[in-house]
C-alpha positions in Angstrom: 75.9 12.4 18.9 73.8 11.9 21.9 71.0 14.1 23.6 72.4 15.3 26.9 69.2 16.8 28.2 66.3 19.2 27.5 65.2 22.6 28.8 61.8 24.2 28.6 60.5 27.5 28.2 56.9 29.0 28.4 55.8 32.0 26.4 52.7 33.3 28.0 49.7 35.4 26.6 46.2 35.8 28.2 44.6 33.2 26.1 47.3 30.8 25.1 50.6 29.5 26.3 53.3 28.3 24.0 55.7 25.7 25.1 59.3 25.5 23.8 61.4 22.5 24.3 65.2 22.8 23.6 67.1 19.5 23.0 70.9 19.8 23.8 73.5 17.5 22.4 77.2 16.5 23.5 78.4 18.2 20.2 77.0 21.7 21.1 74.1 21.6 18.8 70.7 22.5 20.2 67.3 22.1 18.4 64.0 23.6 19.3 60.3 22.4 19.1 57.0 24.0 19.8 53.4 23.3 20.7 50.4 25.5 22.0 48.3 23.9 24.9 45.2 25.1 26.1 44.8 24.6 29.8 47.3 21.9 30.0 50.5 23.5 29.9 51.8 22.3 33.3 50.8 18.8 32.4 53.0 18.8 29.4 55.8 20.2 31.1 55.4 17.3 33.6 55.4 14.7 30.9 58.5 15.8 29.1 60.4 16.0 32.2 59.6 12.3 32.9 60.1 11.6 29.1 63.7 12.9 29.4 64.6 10.6 32.0 62.9 7.6 30.5 63.5 7.9 26.8 65.2 11.3 25.5 68.3 11.7 27.6 71.2 9.6 25.9 69.2 9.1 22.7 70.6 9.7 19.2 68.7 12.8 17.8 69.3 11.4 14.2 67.2 8.4 15.1 63.9 10.3 15.0 61.8 7.3 14.3 63.3 5.1 16.9 62.9 7.9 19.6 59.2 8.8 18.6 58.4 4.9 18.8 59.6 4.6 22.4 58.0 7.8 23.5 54.7 6.8 22.0 54.6 3.1 23.0 57.2 2.6 25.7 55.0 3.9 28.5 52.0 1.6 28.8 48.8 3.4 27.9 47.5 5.3 25.0 49.1 8.5 23.8 46.9 11.4 23.8 47.1 15.2 23.2 49.8 15.8 26.0 52.1 12.8 25.1 51.8 13.4 21.4 52.4 17.3 22.1 55.6 16.3 24.0 56.6 14.1 21.4 56.1 17.0 18.8 58.2 19.1 20.4 61.1 16.8 20.8 60.8 15.4 17.4 61.0 18.9 15.8 64.0 19.7 17.6 65.8 16.5 16.6 65.0 17.6 13.1 66.4 21.0 13.8 69.5 19.4 15.1 69.9 16.9 12.2 69.5 19.6 9.7 72.0 21.9 11.4 74.4 19.1 11.5 74.3 18.3 7.8 73.9 21.8 6.8 70.6 21.5 5.1 67.0 22.6 5.8 64.4 20.0 7.1 62.5 19.6 3.7 65.7 18.5 2.1 65.9 15.6 4.4 62.1 14.6 3.5 62.4 14.3 -0.1 63.1 17.6 -1.4 60.8 20.8 -2.2 58.1 20.9 -4.4 57.5 24.4 -3.9 59.3 27.7 -3.4 56.3 29.5 -1.5 53.5 28.6 0.5 50.2 30.4 0.8 49.0 31.9 4.0 45.8 32.5 5.4 45.1 35.0 8.3 43.5 34.1 11.5 43.2 35.9 14.9 42.3 39.1 13.0 38.8 39.7 14.3 39.5 40.5 17.8 37.4 43.5 17.6 33.7 44.5 18.3 31.3 42.0 16.7 29.7 43.9 14.3 29.3 44.0 10.5 31.3 47.6 10.6 33.9 46.4 12.7 34.5 43.2 10.8 34.5 44.9 7.6 37.2 47.4 8.4 39.2 44.6 10.2 38.9 42.4 7.0 40.1 45.4 4.9 43.2 45.6 6.9 43.9 41.9 6.5 43.9 42.2 2.7 45.8 45.5 2.7 48.6 43.5 4.4 48.8 41.3 1.3 46.7 38.2 2.6 44.8 36.4 -0.3 42.8 34.3 2.3 41.3 34.7 5.9 39.1 32.6 8.2 36.4 33.4 10.6 33.9 32.0 13.1 31.0 34.1 13.1 28.6 32.1 15.1 29.2 33.8 18.6 28.6 31.2 21.3 26.4 28.8 19.1 26.2 25.3 20.3 24.3 22.5 18.4 21.6 25.0 17.4 21.4 28.6 16.2 18.2 30.3 16.3 16.9 32.6 13.5 18.0 35.9 14.7 21.5 34.8 15.5 21.8 33.0 12.2 20.9 36.4 10.5 23.5 38.1 12.5 26.0 35.6 11.4 25.2 36.1 7.9 25.3 39.8 8.1 28.9 39.5 9.5 30.2 37.1 6.6 28.4 39.5 4.2 30.4 42.4 5.5 33.5 40.4 5.5 33.1 39.3 1.8 32.2 42.9 0.7 35.6 44.0 2.4 37.7 41.5 0.8 36.3 41.3 -2.6 35.5 38.1 -4.8 38.9 37.0 -5.3 40.1 36.6 -1.7 39.6 33.1 -0.1 37.3 33.1 2.9 37.4 30.1 5.1 34.4 29.3 7.3 35.1 28.2 10.9 32.5 26.2 13.1 34.8 25.3 15.7 32.7 21.8 16.3 29.8 23.7 17.4 26.8 22.2 15.5 24.5 19.5 15.1 24.8 18.0 11.4 21.3 19.5 10.6 22.5 23.0 11.9 25.6 22.8 10.1 24.2 21.8 6.8 21.5 24.7 7.1 24.1 27.4 7.8 26.4 26.2 5.2 23.5 26.7 2.7 22.6 30.1 4.2 26.3 31.1 3.8 26.9 29.5 0.4 26.2 32.7 -1.6 29.5 34.1 0.0 31.6 31.2 -1.5 33.3 29.9 1.5 36.6 28.3 0.6 35.9 25.5 3.0 33.4 24.6 6.0 35.7 23.7 8.8 34.8 21.2 11.9 31.2 21.6 11.2 30.3 19.1 14.0 32.2 18.0 17.1 35.1 15.9 16.3 34.2 12.6 18.1 31.4 11.4 15.8 32.7 10.8 12.1 29.3 9.7 11.0 27.8 12.8 11.9 30.7 14.7 9.9 30.1 12.4 6.7 26.3 13.3 7.1 27.4 17.0 6.7 29.8 16.3 3.9 27.1 14.4 1.9 24.7 17.1 2.1 26.6 20.4 1.3 28.4 21.5 -1.8 31.4 23.1 0.0 34.7 21.3 0.7 34.7 19.9 4.4 37.8 20.5 6.7 38.7 18.9 9.9 41.5 17.5 11.9 43.1 20.1 14.3 41.6 17.8 17.3 43.0 14.4 16.2 46.3 13.7 17.8 47.4 10.5 16.2 47.6 9.9 12.5 46.4 6.3 13.0 43.0 8.0 14.0 42.7 9.5 10.5 42.2 6.1 9.0 38.4 6.1 9.5 38.0 9.8 8.3 39.7 8.6 4.9 37.8 5.6 4.7 34.5 7.3 5.1 35.6 10.2 2.6 34.2 12.7 5.1 36.7 15.4 4.5 38.3 17.2 1.7 41.1 18.9 3.6 42.9 17.6 6.7 44.3 20.1 9.3 46.7 18.3 11.5 48.6 20.5 14.1 52.2 19.7 14.0 52.5 20.5 17.8 50.1 18.0 18.7 50.2 15.1 16.3 53.8 14.1 17.0 55.7 16.4 14.9 57.1 16.9 11.5 57.5 13.2 10.1 54.3 12.1 11.6 52.5 14.7 9.7 54.5 14.0 6.7 53.3 10.3 6.8 49.8 11.6 7.2 50.1 13.7 4.3 51.2 11.1 2.0 48.2 8.8 3.2 45.8 11.9 2.6 47.5 12.0 -0.9 46.3 8.4 -1.8 42.6 9.5 -1.1 42.8 12.9 -3.0 42.6 14.9 0.1 44.5 18.3 0.7 46.6 19.4 3.8 46.2 22.7 5.7 47.8 22.6 9.1 46.2 24.0 12.1 48.8 26.5 13.3 48.0 28.8 16.2 51.4 28.7 17.9 54.4 30.8 17.5 57.0 31.2 15.1 58.7 27.7 15.7 55.8 25.9 15.0 55.2 27.8 11.9 58.7 27.4 10.6 58.1 23.5 11.3 54.8 23.7 9.3 56.6 25.4 6.5 59.2 22.5 6.4 56.3 20.2 6.0 54.9 22.4 3.2 57.8 22.6 1.2 58.1 18.9 0.5 54.5 17.9 0.4 52.6 17.9 -3.0 49.0 18.1 -1.6 49.8 21.0 0.8 47.1 23.7 0.4 47.8 26.6 2.6 49.1 27.5 6.2 47.2 29.2 8.9 49.0 32.4 10.5 48.0 34.2 13.6 51.0 36.1 14.7 50.4 39.1 12.3 47.2 39.9 14.4 46.9 38.1 17.9 50.1 38.5 20.1 52.3 39.8 17.4 54.9 40.7 19.9 55.7 37.0 20.6 57.5 36.7 17.3 60.4 38.6 19.1 61.1 35.2 21.0 62.5 33.6 17.7 65.3 35.0 15.4 64.5 34.4 11.7 60.8 34.0 12.4 59.0 33.4 9.1 57.0 36.2 7.8 54.1 36.6 5.0 55.2 38.6 1.9 52.7 41.4 1.4 53.5 41.1 -2.2 52.2 37.6 -2.6 50.3 36.5 0.5 52.9 33.9 0.9 55.6 32.6 3.0 59.0 32.0 1.3 60.4 28.7 1.8 63.7 28.8 3.9 66.8 27.4 2.7 68.4 27.6 6.2 69.7 24.6 8.0 67.2 22.8 10.1 64.2 24.7 11.0 65.8 28.0 10.0 64.9 29.7 13.2 66.7 30.3 16.7 65.0 30.6 20.0 65.9 33.7 22.2 65.6 32.7 25.8 66.1 36.1 27.1 63.3 37.7 24.8 61.0 34.9 26.0 61.5 35.6 29.5 59.6 38.9 28.8 56.6 36.8 28.5 56.1 34.7 31.4 53.6 31.8 31.7 50.1 33.1 32.3 46.9 31.3 33.6 45.8 31.5 30.0 42.0 30.7 29.2 40.4 30.4 26.0 36.6 29.3 26.2 34.7 29.0 22.8 31.2 29.1 24.5 32.0 32.5 26.3 30.7 35.7 25.3 33.3 37.7 23.5 35.7 34.7 23.0 36.6 35.8 19.6 38.6 39.0 21.2 40.8 36.7 23.0 41.0 38.6 26.2 39.7 36.4 28.9 38.3 37.8 32.2 
C-alpha cells in the first residue's frame, strides 16, 4: 500500500480554525487527522503541501515511524509548532489507515487497552457574563450533563500580577463554581501561563480552600526553573505541557520534577505514537497524562486511542459540548460523553473509529479566527 496524496479541509469558527488532513492510498483506504491552529492555519496548509511532495506521497502508511522521522528531520531546521502539527495530522491518518486495513482500533496496535472508559472534563462552558451568578448557573448546567470535572480560568486579563480587587473577584468566581458543582466534582484551575511565580503561588494559596484538582500552566512555559519554583511552594498538583511541541523537550521538565501532570496536545506534538512514547517516559517519573484537547471530534478520537492503552492516563479535556457544538456534525461517529458516567466509552471500531464528512465541513468555511487571552471578554470566545 502507498500514499497517493492528501487533501485538506478547514472547519472555521470565530475563534479557532480546525484543520483536517485526509491521507489517500492506492488501495482505496483514506485516513484522517486533525489539529487546531491559532493564527497559523495558512502556514500549516502551506507546510503540508510541501511535505506532501517531499515526504508523504509514495510512502507506506504502515511505516509510521519512518514517515515521522523523515518529516521531522528530512528538512534542515528545527521542527516547531507548524511542522509538528502537520506531522501529527498525517501520523493520525496513517494510524487510521492501518487500523482500517487490519480491522482493529488503533489502541490494539499500541499494546491493547487498559481501560473501557475515559473520564472527561468540560472546558469552554463559561462563555457567559463574567459574574459569580452567571458562572454558578453555567457550572450547574455542566454537572447536569453528567460531567464529574470541569476547568476554568477566572483571572480575566491578568498578566504577571493580579491586584487585590481582581484577586477577590477571581476568588468569588471560583467560590460560586464550587458551590454549584458540589464537593465531589473535580475543579481544574487554569492560569494560561499568566503569572510570575510569586503571583501564581499567592493565588494558589488564596484558592486552596476550593480544592482545585490541579494548577495549570501557572507561569509562561519557556522557563522551567520558574515552574519548579511554583511547584516547590504549592500543595496542589501542577499541570503543564500544551505548548511543548516536541516530546524531547519534556526531558528537562521530568528531570526537574516540576510537574505532576503533563498535557501534550496530540495535534501539536507529532501525533499518537509520539504522545504514547512521551506517556511511557512520564510513567517512569510517576507523572500522569491529561492531553490538551481543544480541537474537534477527530482529535478527540485520537486522544481516546491514546487513553485506552496508557496506564498513567488521567482525564481528557472536551470542548465541543459547550463551545461550537455544531462542528461535531463534520465527523460521523463522533465521541461523546455518557451523561450517566461522565466518561467517554473506548471505541472498538477499526482505526480511529470516526469518518470525516467533507460535505458537512463545507458548511463551516475557514474564518479569520482570533483568540487573544489578554483581551477583555476573551472567555466568551467571540472575537470582535
